[in-house]
C-alpha positions in Angstrom: -2.3 -16.3 -1.9 1.1 -16.4 -3.5 3.3 -13.4 -2.5 3.9 -11.0 -5.3 5.5 -8.0 -3.5 9.2 -7.4 -2.9 10.6 -5.7 0.2 11.2 -2.4 -1.6 7.6 -2.3 -2.7 6.4 -3.0 0.8 8.5 -0.2 2.3 7.4 2.3 -0.2 3.7 1.5 0.4 4.1 1.7 4.1 5.8 5.1 3.8 3.1 6.4 1.5 0.4 5.1 3.9 2.1 6.8 6.9 2.3 10.1 4.9 -1.4 9.9 4.0 -2.4 9.3 7.6 -0.2 12.1 8.9 -1.7 14.5 6.3 -5.2 13.5 7.4 -4.6 13.9 11.1 -2.8 17.3 10.7 -5.7 18.7 8.7 -4.0 19.0 5.3 -6.5 16.4 3.8 -10.1 16.9 4.9 -13.5 15.9 3.8 -14.1 13.3 1.1 -10.5 13.5 -0.1 -9.3 12.8 3.5 -11.5 9.8 3.8 -10.3 8.5 0.4 -6.7 9.0 1.6 -7.3 7.0 4.7 -8.9 4.2 2.7 -5.9 4.1 0.4 -3.5 4.2 3.3 -5.3 1.3 4.9 -5.2 -0.7 1.7 -1.5 0.0 1.2 -0.7 -1.0 4.8 -2.7 -4.2 4.5 -1.2 -5.3 1.2 2.2 -4.6 2.6 1.7 -6.7 5.6 0.4 -9.7 3.7 2.9 -9.2 0.8 0.1 -9.6 -1.8 -1.5 -7.1 -4.1 -4.6 -8.2 -6.0 -4.0 -5.7 -8.8 -0.5 -7.1 -9.3 -2.0 -10.5 -9.9 -4.6 -9.2 -12.3 -1.9 -7.4 -14.4 0.7 -10.2 -14.0 3.2 -8.0 -12.0 5.5 -9.7 -9.5 8.1 -7.6 -7.6 9.0 -10.5 -5.2 12.5 -11.9 -5.9 12.7 -15.2 -7.6 13.0 -18.2 -5.3 15.5 -20.9 -6.0 
């Protein structure tokens, strides 16, 4: 897997994941919507940690800075 995520993108995804988890555990997101939010948070956290987003590769997006 070639990295296709820059550091800003990773930080934003981790913040969004943290907010979704907090909303779930404080009871603001419940039921099916809460489960979906946790799944999205998990996907965001995982893709941030590995610096690779499969959807980015499908659409040809690369936020990783160019290597020289």
